[in-house]
C-alpha positions as CSV (number, residue, x, y, z in Angstrom):
1,M,-52.2,22.7,8.0
2,K,-52.5,19.1,9.3
3,K,-53.4,18.0,5.8
4,I,-50.3,19.7,4.4
5,L,-48.0,18.1,7.0
6,Y,-49.6,14.7,6.4
7,S,-49.0,15.0,2.7
8,F,-45.3,15.9,3.3
9,A,-45.0,12.9,5.6
10,V,-46.4,10.6,3.0
11,L,-44.1,12.0,0.4
12,A,-41.1,11.7,2.7
13,M,-42.0,8.0,3.4
14,S,-42.4,7.3,-0.3
15,M,-39.1,8.8,-1.1
16,A,-37.4,6.8,1.7
17,V,-38.9,3.6,0.4
18,F,-37.8,4.4,-3.2
19,T,-34.3,5.4,-2.1
20,S,-34.0,2.2,-0.1
21,C,-35.0,0.0,-3.0
22,S,-32.7,1.9,-5.3
23,D,-29.7,1.6,-3.0
24,D,-30.4,-2.2,-2.7
25,D,-30.6,-2.6,-6.4
26,E,-27.4,-0.7,-6.9
27,N,-25.7,-3.1,-4.5
28,L,-26.6,-6.2,-6.5
29,K,-24.2,-7.4,-9.2
30,T,-24.9,-10.4,-11.5
31,L,-22.4,-12.8,-13.1
32,N,-24.1,-13.7,-16.4
33,F,-21.1,-14.8,-18.5
34,E,-22.0,-12.4,-21.3
35,G,-19.5,-10.7,-23.6
36,D,-16.5,-11.5,-25.8
37,Q,-14.2,-12.2,-22.9
38,W,-16.5,-15.0,-21.8
39,T,-17.1,-16.4,-25.3
40,A,-13.3,-16.7,-25.6
41,K,-13.4,-19.1,-22.7
42,I,-15.6,-21.6,-24.5
43,D,-13.8,-24.7,-25.8
44,N,-14.3,-26.3,-29.2
45,P,-14.9,-29.2,-29.4
46,Q,-16.8,-29.7,-26.2
47,Y,-14.6,-32.7,-25.2
48,G,-10.8,-32.8,-25.8
49,G,-10.4,-29.1,-26.8
50,T,-7.1,-27.4,-25.9
51,L,-8.7,-24.8,-23.5
52,L,-10.0,-27.4,-21.1
53,Y,-7.7,-30.4,-21.9
54,G,-4.4,-28.8,-22.9
55,D,-1.9,-30.8,-24.8
56,G,-3.3,-34.2,-23.8
57,G,-1.5,-34.9,-20.5
58,T,2.0,-33.5,-20.8
59,T,1.6,-30.2,-18.9
60,P,-1.0,-29.1,-16.3
61,V,-4.0,-27.2,-17.8
62,S,-4.4,-23.6,-16.5
63,Y,-8.0,-22.8,-17.4
64,S,-9.5,-20.3,-15.0
65,W,-11.8,-17.2,-15.0
66,T,-12.6,-14.1,-13.0
67,D,-15.5,-11.8,-13.3
68,A,-14.4,-8.2,-12.6
69,N,-18.0,-7.1,-11.9
70,S,-18.9,-9.7,-9.2
71,Q,-15.4,-10.7,-8.2
72,L,-16.5,-14.4,-8.6
73,S,-13.8,-16.7,-10.0
74,S,-13.0,-20.3,-10.5
75,S,-10.3,-22.6,-11.8
76,L,-10.0,-26.3,-12.6
77,T,-9.7,-28.5,-9.5
78,A,-6.5,-30.2,-10.5
79,A,-7.6,-33.1,-8.4
80,W,-5.1,-35.5,-10.0
81,G,-2.4,-32.9,-10.6
82,G,-4.0,-31.0,-13.4
83,L,-2.7,-32.9,-16.4
84,Y,-6.2,-34.0,-17.5
85,G,-7.8,-30.6,-17.2
86,F,-11.6,-30.5,-17.0
87,A,-11.7,-34.3,-16.6
88,E,-10.6,-33.7,-13.0
89,G,-13.4,-31.3,-12.3
90,G,-14.1,-27.6,-12.6
91,V,-16.4,-24.9,-13.9
92,A,-16.3,-24.2,-17.7
93,V,-17.9,-21.5,-19.7
94,S,-20.3,-22.7,-22.5
95,N,-22.8,-21.7,-25.0
96,Y,-23.8,-25.1,-26.4
97,I,-27.6,-25.9,-26.7
98,D,-28.6,-29.4,-27.6
99,A,-32.0,-30.8,-26.9
100,D,-31.2,-34.3,-28.3
101,I,-31.1,-36.2,-25.1
102,E,-32.0,-39.4,-26.9
103,N,-28.8,-39.5,-28.9
104,H,-26.4,-37.1,-27.2
105,A,-26.3,-38.4,-23.7
106,A,-22.6,-38.9,-24.0
107,Y,-19.4,-37.3,-22.7
108,N,-18.5,-35.6,-26.0
109,Y,-21.6,-33.4,-25.5
110,Q,-20.6,-32.5,-21.9
111,L,-20.9,-28.7,-22.2
112,A,-24.4,-28.6,-23.7
113,V,-27.7,-27.8,-21.9
114,P,-31.1,-29.0,-23.4
115,V,-32.8,-25.6,-23.2
116,S,-31.6,-22.0,-23.6
117,N,-32.4,-19.6,-20.7
118,G,-32.3,-16.7,-23.2
119,S,-28.7,-15.6,-22.6
120,A,-25.7,-16.4,-24.8
121,N,-23.4,-18.0,-22.3
122,F,-23.5,-19.9,-19.0
123,A,-21.3,-22.2,-16.9
124,V,-21.1,-26.0,-16.7
125,V,-19.9,-27.7,-13.5
126,Y,-18.3,-31.1,-13.6
127,C,-17.6,-33.2,-10.6
128,D,-16.7,-31.6,-7.3
129,A,-15.9,-27.9,-8.0
130,S,-16.1,-24.5,-6.5
131,I,-16.4,-20.7,-7.1
132,S,-15.0,-18.0,-4.8
133,F,-14.4,-14.3,-4.6
134,A,-11.1,-13.3,-6.1
135,D,-10.6,-10.4,-3.7
136,G,-11.1,-12.7,-0.7
137,K,-14.0,-10.7,0.7
138,A,-17.1,-12.4,2.1
139,R,-20.5,-11.5,0.5
140,T,-24.0,-12.8,0.3
141,I,-24.7,-14.7,-2.9
142,K,-28.5,-14.3,-3.2
143,S,-29.4,-16.7,-6.0
144,M,-28.3,-18.5,-9.2
145,D,-30.2,-20.2,-12.0
146,V,-29.4,-23.9,-12.5
147,S,-30.1,-26.4,-15.2
148,P,-29.4,-30.0,-16.1
149,T,-27.0,-30.7,-19.0
150,T,-27.9,-32.7,-22.1
151,Y,-25.5,-35.5,-21.1
152,Q,-26.8,-35.7,-17.5
153,L,-30.5,-35.3,-18.4
154,G,-30.3,-38.1,-21.1
155,A,-28.7,-40.5,-18.7
156,T,-31.1,-39.5,-15.9
157,K,-34.3,-39.9,-18.0
158,N,-33.3,-42.9,-20.2
159,G,-30.2,-44.5,-18.6
160,D,-27.0,-44.9,-20.6
161,G,-26.0,-48.5,-20.3
162,Y,-24.1,-47.8,-17.1
163,A,-26.4,-45.7,-15.0
164,K,-30.1,-46.5,-14.8
165,A,-33.0,-44.2,-15.5
166,L,-34.1,-42.4,-12.3
167,T,-37.8,-42.7,-12.9
168,E,-38.9,-44.6,-9.8
169,Q,-39.8,-43.8,-6.2
170,G,-36.7,-43.6,-4.1
171,D,-34.4,-42.5,-7.0
172,F,-32.6,-39.3,-6.6
173,L,-29.7,-37.2,-8.0
174,T,-29.0,-34.1,-5.8
175,V,-26.6,-31.2,-5.9
176,T,-25.4,-29.8,-2.6
177,I,-24.1,-26.2,-2.5
178,T,-22.0,-25.6,0.6
179,G,-21.0,-22.1,1.7
180,Y,-17.7,-21.3,3.4
181,K,-16.6,-18.2,5.2
182,G,-12.9,-18.9,5.7
183,D,-12.7,-22.5,6.8
184,T,-16.1,-22.4,8.5
185,Q,-19.2,-23.9,6.8
186,T,-22.0,-21.4,6.8
187,G,-24.7,-23.9,5.6
188,T,-25.9,-25.9,2.7
189,V,-28.5,-25.5,0.0
190,T,-29.6,-28.5,-2.1
191,F,-31.6,-28.9,-5.3
192,D,-32.7,-32.1,-7.1
193,L,-31.9,-33.0,-10.6
194,A,-34.1,-36.0,-10.1
195,K,-36.2,-37.2,-7.2
196,D,-38.9,-40.0,-7.0
197,G,-39.4,-39.9,-10.7
198,E,-39.6,-36.1,-11.0
199,I,-36.7,-34.9,-13.2
200,L,-35.5,-31.3,-13.7
201,E,-35.5,-30.6,-17.4
202,S,-35.0,-26.8,-17.7
203,W,-33.7,-23.8,-15.8
204,K,-34.7,-23.1,-12.2
205,K,-33.8,-20.3,-9.8
206,I,-32.1,-21.4,-6.5
207,D,-32.2,-19.2,-3.4
208,L,-28.7,-19.1,-1.8
209,S,-29.3,-16.4,0.7
210,P,-29.6,-18.9,3.6
211,L,-25.9,-19.5,3.3
212,G,-25.2,-15.9,4.5
213,E,-21.9,-14.2,3.8
214,V,-19.4,-16.5,2.1
215,N,-16.0,-16.5,0.5
216,K,-16.6,-19.7,-1.4
217,L,-19.3,-22.1,-2.7
218,E,-18.5,-25.7,-3.2
219,F,-20.6,-28.0,-5.4
220,T,-21.0,-31.7,-4.8
221,M,-23.4,-34.3,-6.1
222,D,-25.0,-37.5,-4.6
223,G,-27.3,-40.0,-6.1
224,S,-29.2,-43.2,-5.5
225,D,-27.5,-45.2,-8.3
226,K,-23.9,-45.9,-7.2
227,S,-21.0,-48.2,-7.8
228,D,-17.8,-48.7,-5.7
229,W,-16.6,-45.6,-7.5
230,G,-19.5,-43.4,-6.4
231,V,-22.4,-41.9,-8.3
232,K,-23.0,-43.5,-11.7
233,H,-24.8,-40.6,-13.3
234,P,-22.8,-37.9,-15.1
235,K,-21.9,-35.4,-12.4
236,Y,-22.7,-32.3,-14.4
237,F,-25.1,-29.3,-14.0
238,A,-25.1,-25.8,-15.4
239,F,-25.6,-22.4,-13.7
240,D,-26.0,-18.8,-14.8
241,N,-27.1,-15.3,-13.5
242,V,-25.4,-15.5,-10.1
243,V,-26.6,-12.5,-8.0
244,V,-24.2,-11.1,-5.5
245,K,-25.0,-8.5,-2.8
246,F,-22.2,-5.9,-2.3
């Protein structure tokens, strides 16, 4: 009898563990930018296209996106009024892959990444930008995959005539992700595109769970090579597969 009771207890515990894992999995939703609705958000050409740059400065550019699954959304920053579109900062959908960092470390290749992560689409951040939940609710964003862009990586590894190569001790190019719940900062997570000669060249998963529940994430970049105007290196990086806990 004790053996039977023990077997039932083990079975019950196993079912409880399985159910717990299953429930947790069901409460995770991933923004992966896959599907026709996302492909329609990709500009062509990469620089100067009408989606991200509008009519060239006559009217504000209204590029934005919202993911119905995760509720994550973003729009261009309109830091200078919006007339110059993506040149003012924002998060753009892309599918450009370009490994030629020797020749394509230039602004007209701004939406490309050097290595595919296996999915069709991803997002490119330029300058100070943010993503937030369209429904205003606070949630834990568990992780995202990040990557350098072709333009940024080429300048970081080789210099570009304006910015120097970040190949020495003390050199750095760092992205800071700041979480907000309402107007209150919940914390920061940083990752290095370059540090002390070590340069990120492919995709990497970043743990964002230390930020806790947030309404918004803001992206900023700092670096060791600066002018009076700030960081000299192209202020770009890419992200994909943003995992949100519901």
